[in-house]
N, C-alpha and C positions, 0 to 999 in steps of 0.2 A: 450436294451434301447429304441428301436423303439416304438413310440407311435402309436396308431391306426390312420389311415389316416382320419377317421371320425372326429377326434378331431384336425385336422390340417388345416392350412391356407397356401397356396402357396405364397411365396414372392420371387421376382426376385431381385438379388443383383449382381452388377458388382464388380468383384475383380481384382486387379492388377495381372498380370500373376505370378509374383514372390510370392505373397501371396497365390495364389491358389496352386502353387507348394509346398510351405511349408505345407499348409493344407493337401494336398494329401499325402505327406510323413509322416506327423504325424498321419493321419488317418490309413495309411497302417501299421505303426509301432505299433499302438494300436489295430489293427484289428477291426476297427469300420468304419462306413461310414463317408464321409465328412459331410453329413447332420447331423448325430448324433453329430459329433464333433462341428459343428457350433452351434447347439442347446445348447450343454454344455457350450460353450464359452459365448453365450448370457445369459444363466442363471447365470453364474459366474459374468459376467459384471453387470447384473441387481442387483444381490445380493450385490456386492461391492458398487454400487451406493447407495443402500438403507442403508447399514451399515455405510457408511461414511457421509451420509446426503448430499452427492454431488447432485446437481441438474441435472436432465436429460435434454436433449435437449427439450423434450416435456414440461417439467416444465418451462424452460426458455421462450419458445414460448408462453405458456399460460400466463406467467407474462407480456409479451409484449402486448398480446391481452387485458388483464385486464387493464393495464395502459392506453392503447389507448382508451378503452371503457370509462374509468373514465374521461379522457381528453375530449372526445367527449361529454359525459354527462354534465360535468361542463360547456363546451362551449354552449351547448343547453340551460341550465338553465340560464346562463349569457345573452344569446341572448334573451330569453323570458323575462327576467327581464328588459332588456334594451328596448325591444319593448313595454312592458307594461308601463314603465315610459314615453316613447315617446308618447304613446297613451293618457296618462293622460294629458300631456302638450298640445297636440292637442285639447283635449276636453275642457280644460280650455280656450284656445285661442278662440275656437268657441262659447263659452258661451256668450250670448248677454249681453252687458253691461246694468246695471240697470240705468234707467233714472229717475232722481228725478222728481217727479210730482210737477209742479209749481202751486201754489194756490194763 
């Protein structure tokens, strides 16, 4: 089951000691490496998430980013509109009053 190392990326993950022991025992009983077992579990987990439509952590984070970007964008538009309205008021106040010519 080992994939070519050319197509791999190294990830470092800290596991609780008990979980690592379970992983080692299961890998030994199946006569596979822990790395192969971990890759299988990740594939199964990703497949389960895709089938159930459950959102992944990455999806949830992206939604938060999108929401914040929308909030910021709306605030900027609102601030620009407010500034534009304030600028118009200032221009009107500065306009010289028309003086009626006396004849």
